[in-house]
N, C-alpha and C positions, 0 to 999 in steps of 0.2 A: 504493500499500499504505500502511495507516494505523497511528497510534498506537492500542494498546490500551488500553482504559478504565483511566482513572488516569494513562497515561502522559503525558499532555500535563502536567500537573502535576509530573510527576517531571523533565521536561524543563526545564521552568521554573526549578526547583530546582537544575538540573545546570549550568544556563549560567553564573549568578555563581560557583558552586563551582569551575569551570574556570577563570574569569577570575581568582579569587583564587589559585588553585594555580598559574598562570602567572606571577602577579606575584610569589609567594613564590619562583618558581625563579631570579629574577632575580639572587640572591646565594645561594651555598649555605648550607645549614643550617650553623648554628654560627659564621657570619661567614667571612672569607677564609681561604684555605688558603695554606700555604707550597707552593712546586713539589714539594717531597718529600713532603708530605702528600697532596697531590693525586694525585701519581703512584702513592703507597702505596694510596689508595683506590681510583683507577681499576683497578689490578691486582687487587684483593681483589673488587671488584664483578663485574669481567670474568669470575673465576674463579667465583665464586658463580654469574653468569647461565649458565655452561657446565655447573655441576653440576646446576642445576635442569634445563636443558636434557636431560641424560642421563637424569635422572627422568622427564621427560615421555616420552621417547622408549621407556622401558620400562614405562611407565604409572602410575609410583609417586608421579608430581607432576601438579598441575594447570598447563596454558598460562598461565593468569593469574598464577602465581607468577613467571614471566619478567620481568612489567611493572615492578614496583619496583627489580629489579636493574638493568634495562636503564636506567631512569631515573638510578638512583645511579652507573652508568658514565657517563653522559652528562654528569652534574654535575660529577664528577670531571675529565673531559676539557676541560670548559668552565673548570673552575678553573686547569688547566693552560694554557690558552690565554690569548695576549696579543692576539689580533686578533680583528676581526669575524669574519673567514672562518673562523678556527678555531672559533670559537663555533657558526656556521653549520654546518659540517662536523659538530661532535659532535652539533647537534639532528637532523640529516638521518640521520645514522647510527642514531641512537635510534628516529627514525621508522622507518627502513628493518627494524630489528629487529622493531618491533612489528607491521609490516605481514607479515612472516615468520611470526610467532606466529601471526597472524589466517589466513594463507593456507595454512600448512603443517602447523599441529597441531589435531588432532581436539579441538574445544572443545565442550564442553555449553553450554546457553543461557546459563547464570551466568557462564561463561567468557567468552562473546561479550559480554555487558554490561560485564564488568570490563576485557576488553581494549579495547572500545570507550571505554570512559573514557580510558584512558592515550593511545589514538589521537587522540581529540578535543584532549586536551591538549597533546599533542606538536604537533600542527598547529596549534593557537592560538599556541604559543611559536614556531614557526616563521614563521606568519603575521606576528607581531609584529616579526619581524627582517627579512622579505622582503616587499615590495609585491606580487610577483607571485603568491606564494604566497597572499596575502589575498585576490586576485580569485578564485583559483581555488578555495580554501576556500568563499567566498561562493556560487559557482555550484554547488558539489557539495553544501552545506548546504541550498541553496534546492530542489534537485532531491529530495535524499532526504527532505526534509519532505513535499512534495508526494506521495513514494510511500507515506507511513505510511498504515498501515490493512490493511483486507481486502479481497483482490481474488477474483476467481473467473473461471474462464474462459468465455467468451461463444462463441468460435468458434476454429477452426484451418484454416489452409490449409498446402498443401505444395506447391511450385512453383505457387503460383497457385490450386491446385485445392482446393476445400473437402474437408476430412476429415469422412467420414459419420460416424463414432464418435469425436470428439475425446477426449482425455484431460482430463477436467473437473477440473482442479487448484484448489485453494484455496491462496492465498498470503498470508500475514499478516507485514507488516513492522513491526518496532518498533525505533527507532533504526536501527542496522546489522545487526540480528538479523532473519533470514527463516526463517519457518517455512512448511514445505509439504506440503499433503496431496494425494496423488494416487491414481491406480488400482494402483500399484506401492508404495505404502508412505507413510511419513512422513520428513520430514528436518527439519534446521535448518541455519543456517550464517551466514557473514559476506557481506554484499553490499558491493562497492565500485563506485563510479561514476565514469565519466569524461565529463563534459558539454562538454568541450572539443573533442571529435571530431564529425564529421559522418558519419553519423548518432551520435548520443550512445551511449556502449557501458557495459556492466556486467560485472562479475565476480561470481559467485557460487561461493563454496567451501563445499559443504555436506558433512554428515556425518551417519551413520546406523549402526545397529548392523550393517546388511547390506550396505550400498553408500554410494558417495560420489557424489552426483548434482552432481558440480560442472560449471559451464558458463559461457561467455561468450556475448555476443550484444550485439544494439543494443536500445535502447528508445525509446518516443516517447510522450509525456504529452499528453493533451489532456483537461483537466478531470477527469472520472471514467472515461476511457477509458484504457487503457494498452496499446500494441502492443509485442510483445516478438518480435524477429527472431533466430531461433536457426540454427545451423549446418545445412546441408542443405535451405536455403531454406523452412524450417519457420517459421510466423509464427501466433503466439498473440494473441488480443484478448481482454482481460480487463476487466471492470467493477467499479469499487468497489461493495462491499456493505456496508462500513462503515468509519466513523473517518475522514471528511473532515476535513483540517487547517484551522484557523481561518487567516486572513491574517494572515501575520507583522507585527510593529510593526517600522516603520522607525525 
């Protein structure tokens, strides 16, 4: 699945922005906090986060509004910590909150991009502190990059038998955002990858006005052919029709 026109340029601009953002997060804005100040900021940020979350649940707030409050919550916790492990745990909790936003809140496409930015930032920060996370991030980013573009169903099988009239869907991947058009309608949502499993697995959390086409499964990439295995021994073969990514610089 590939980058939509112009997204390659946006991606190149995003990378240094995230690097600068992570570097700036090494020390809280305004300098070092006293323990009392940090505790007060943590409590205020967590209350603000919960307040926005309630707004998201009743539809008066956007899920993307949770992200900066989660980050401020993390920054205050890091300022309170005096150990490397305490700092790591603060970042991991921040990342877990953001993943919850991505997987549990109904996001518009614009929300997906905003939450994706904060996720990338948090993952980069954790990778700068944890070598194991750094290698995992590298593998995820490589696979996500190869999935960028527009894909179309070529064939479908169930239990090894060809489906006579497969659901010819078109899937477009832009960053972590997936847009899907099929016979039952259109949807969009978050794509999460796990390239450490055999076979490699994915989780798609979709949203639509009428239904939520969320699903998990396995994927295999072979140049411009994508094979997706879904529950029920259903296998889709998709071909790239637009947006093959260029080779990444080393």
